[in-house]
N, C-alpha and C positions, 0 to 999 in steps of 0.2 A: 311280837319283842324279841322272845324267846329263838321266835324259829330264825331271824334276822342274824340273831348271834352268832345259832348255830351253823347256819347255811355262809355267813366269813371266817368261823372258822374255820369247816371244810372248803374252802377258800385256802383262805393260809395254808391248808397244811399241803395242802394241793399245789400251791408256790412253791414251796420247800423242802420237795415229794419231787418236781419237777427239776429244779438247779434252777440255775442265775440266766440260762436260754433256752429253758422247756425243750430240753433233748431227751429226760427222763432222768439225766444225771444230776448226782450229788460233782458237788468242788470237790475229788477223790486225785487227781489228776498233779500232778503241778502245772501250773500253769489256767488250770481250770478258772474263774470268774467263782468269786465268792460272793457277790455284791454287786453293781457300777450303777451311777448313777451322774445327771449334765453337772458338768462345771463349767468355770472360764477361764480364760487360759491369758493372762495381764503380763505381758516384760514389765511394764511401770504402772504403777494407780494413774488408777482412771486411762490407760489409755488401750483400746479397741485393738483387737485383731481377726481379721479375716480368718475363725478357725473356728471351729468344731472341739469340745473335750469333755472328757466323763474322768471320772474319780472311779479307781475302780479298787477293790480288792479281791487278791487272790491266792491262790496254792504257791506255797514253796515249801525250799526244804532246809533245815538250819543247817550252822554246821557238825552237828552230831546223826544227818542226817532224819530227823524227826520234821511230820510233815509241819508247816503252818502259817502264820496267813501276813496276809502284804500289803498296806496302798500302796498306789499309787495315778496317775495321771497316763491316761492317756489323747495326743493334742493330734486332731487330724484338718486341711488346709480344707477350708469351703471356699475352692475354687473351678467345681462345680466339671475337678476331672472324673472320668472314665473310669480309663485305662487302667490296668494295677501300675502302683507305687509302692516306692521305700518303706523300709521305716528303721529308722533310725532306736535302737531300745540304748537307751544314754541315763549316763550313772553322777549326781553331783558330784561335790568336792564335799569336802565338810562343810557341817549348817549350822549341825549340835548336838545333845541329844534331847532334851526338848520334845514334845508331840507336835509343838505349836514351829517347829523349826523344819518339816515333815516341808519337802519343796508342792507338797498337794497346795501346804492347808497355805502357799502365800501366793500360789499363780493367782488365785480368787482378782489377791489385796495388789498383786504385781511388786509385792516385797522379794521374791526368791533371788536370787544374786543372779545365777546363771542364764534366767531365764530370755533374755540378750543375744545368746548362744544357739538359745534350741529354739530364739524365733524365726534368726539367720536359716538353717534347717525347715521346719519350716516353710517359710520363702519360699524354697531348695523346688518346694512343693513334696518336702518324705513326711509321712506321719514321724511321728515320733513320742515312743510308751519310756517314763520313767519314770522308775523305782524311788519308794520314799524308802527303802530297806527295809530288815526286818528292826522292828519294835520305836519306830518313826510314825507317828501316828495307828499304830495300834496297839495294844496290852502288850507288856515288859518293858524294858528297856533297851535302847539300842546296839548290837552288837556292834559294834563301832571298828574298824579295821580290820576287823575278823569276816576273812578273803573269803576262800567259802559263801560263807551265808549272803556275801554279797552277789562275789558270780553269778549265783543261784538265781538271787532275786534278780538281777539282769537276763537271763535265758530268758525266767517267769515271766516276766513284765514283759517282752514279746510275745512270747504264747496265747498271752491276757491278750494280749492287743489284740493276736488276729484273731482270736477265740468272742472278742468285742463283735456282740449283733449294734448295725449299725457304724461303725469304722471302715466299712472298702474292702476290708485284708484282709487275708487269709491263709492256707498252710503251707501258699507257693505266691507269697513275699517276701522276696528279699530281704535280707538283713544284715546294719551295722548296727554294731556297736559303737559305742562314743560315751570317753571319760576318762576329765582330768581330776590333778591328786586323791584323794580319795575315791573319785572320780575313775581315777584312772588304775588304781588298787581291784576296783571292781571289774573296769572292763580288758584288764591283765587275764583275773582269774573268771570272769564268762569267757575268754576266748582260749582259755589252756581247759575248761569243765567241759564246754560244746561235745565235742566231739563221744565223749563219753556218756553228760549229763543229760541233752537235748542235741542229737544229729538230728533229729529232721529238719530245728532251722535251718531255712537255707541262706547261711552266713556268709554273707561276700571278702569280710573284711573288718579288721578293731584298730579305730585309735586311741589312741591308751598317751598323755603324757602328763610328768609329773608325778609319776610314779615312787610311791615307798614302797618299795620291791622285798627290803629286809626290815623290820620294825624295830628288832634290838640295834641295828646302824643307828637308823630316824629318831629312835631316843636318848642311844650314847648322843649325838648329836648338839637334840637338846639339852643336854641337862646342865642349868641351871640360868638356862637364854631362854628369847626369847619366845620359843614354842615350844614351850616346862608345860602352858597347861594345857599342850594337844599329849603328851604323853600319859597323861593322868584320863584322859579322856579314854584314848586308848586302853588302859588297864579296867576304868571300867567298861566299855566295850566287850574285852579276853571274859572277864568278873560273866556280864550278862551271859556269853556263849558257853562257858564253862565254869559254872556257879561252883564245881569242888571246887574253883584257886583257890576259894575262899578270900576274897582282896577286903573286906571287914575290918581280917586279922591284920592286916598288917599296919590299915588306917591308925593313927592316932585320934584324938575326938578333932584337934584341929583338920584334919584328915577327911575324917567322916561329916564332921561340917560342909568343907570343902568340895566334896564327890554327891554331897545333895544339893550343895548350889547348882553344878555344869547342869543334874541332870533335870535341873527346872529353867534353863535358859540359854538362851544359841552362842555358836563359834564365837563372836563379836565380843560379850560380856566373860565370855567363860577365857578366853586369850590374853585383856587384857587380866584379867585378874588373878591367871598361870604367871603374869610374866616374870623372869630372870625367877622363881624359885626349882626347889629344889630337891630331887621326890623324900630326904630327910627330912626336912618338913614337915613334911606331910606324913611320914609313915615310921611305925616304931620296929621296923629293921625293910630294904627293901627287895618287891616283891618280883622287880625284872633282875634278879641273881637267886633268884630262884629254882632247883631245878625243872616244879615241870612248867612253871612262868616262861620258862625258853623255852620248853616244848614246845607250848600254846602257840609262843609268837612265831617258833619257824616254822609250824603247820599252815601261817597263813603267807609265807614265803611265794615272790612270785620267781619265775627261770626253772624251778624243777623237773616241767616237761615244757615241750612245743608247743603254741597254741594252732589246729587245725587248717587253719586258714590266714589270711594274709598280715601281716600288722607295720602298723604306722602306728613308731613310735619316736617321743620328738620330747624334750626338756630341754633347760632354760640355762646357761655356762654358770651362770650366777648363782643359781636356785638358791633365796638361805634358809628352803622349812627345807623340801626335800635333794641334799647333795645331788651334787651332777654325775658324783662317780659312782652316785647308788643308781642310778638312771643305765649309765656305763654297762654296770656291771650285770645288769639287766639284758641289755643289747646281746653283749659276750654270752649270757648262760642261754639266752632261745639263739642264738646264730649256732655254739657250740650243737644245740640238740635238734641244726639243722629246719630250722624256721625259716619263713619267707618272710623274709623286714626291713622295711625303709627305717632310715635312723636319720632323725633326722637333729643336728642341735641346737637352741631358739641361741646364738651367741650375745651376752650381756646380760642373758634374761634373767631376772629374776625368776621369785613365784606366780606373784601376780602377772606381769606381764610375759609369759608364756602360757601361761591359760589364752590371754589375749591374740598375741599373739601367731600363738598356733592355729585357733582354731578351724580360722579361713583353710590355710592349708591343711589339715589334718580332713579338713570335710570336702574339699574338692578331691581327696586322694579317696573317702570314699563314691565320690562321684563316679569317677574313674573305674571304680571294683564292682559296682552297682550297672558302668554304659558297660561290665564285659573287659576293659581293657588291659590285658597281664599288667601286673605289678613290679615295681626294678624289687628287685636283695640283693639291698646290699649286704649282708652275712654274703655272696659268695663272690660279686663283682669289685669287694674289695672294698665300698663308701661304711662299708662296717669297720 
């Protein structure tokens, strides 16, 4: 028995030293796999799909540049295809702050809200990598709405998918980036970071919709309104990335209880519990008026640099959660920096309608990029 235990211990040590792909490397580089295991992708409860899926943990990078571990899911159509297929690294919209809200937790149960939209991508024959973002499904609080951390998690999910044994992907795989709402912010950040952070990825384009490109403007819009809960969620997320902001010193007793409640629940409950709240109800002073908080929130602004690959940007003209004017400003900022951009307003579209109505045209646009067709540039044609 002692000899058998010693042998198993040695085998375990050898496996750890080899790393997840048996290459003799540990998970040192962004996108390196920490672990992978088979899982199931279901758009609805008990609904089967012709796919193979893996739950993964992979190396990424925090907003401060430190290494971290992020979880996610890689989904590949089980269609017998042997020729190369595209990969979409997909960023979901707001799901909540608890680990149970993570997309990877919901896929086996068929409860992840955007799984139906993701299925439309796998039905095109595309592989899809879906990040859980930092702090969802891994230790620590979710850095909700912290753009640099989200963008890196999205890019590193694509790297991890390419390095996943059995997925049939490689470093030569063409990559598309896609996301809406919080996912649109994450996709936009991935697009802006690509050239400097993951230039080896063969990104063909980014489709981003309903983008909260200016968090302070979004917070001002939601003061005391139906989206007020998302403002505190965002404050919790910023504090998770930048603990020196010390959110706890701003919260009153009611606010501390509310923040703890939010961390244990998902978006529907968190949103409902925050309806029409004002920051003054849960704080002793408003953190969003403090210089250090303002700097932190502005650090997640989009539009300060141009994506190096084409972008498809869409926004509902009647969006009640992320005002249409914020989308228009991002369009103008990217155009001013000479991005290649297709701008698509969705007439009378509110936030949820924008996600549904915009998803297929956005995927069609990505299909054209994968096919090598030249993109329309509304920045220079007058369409923007």
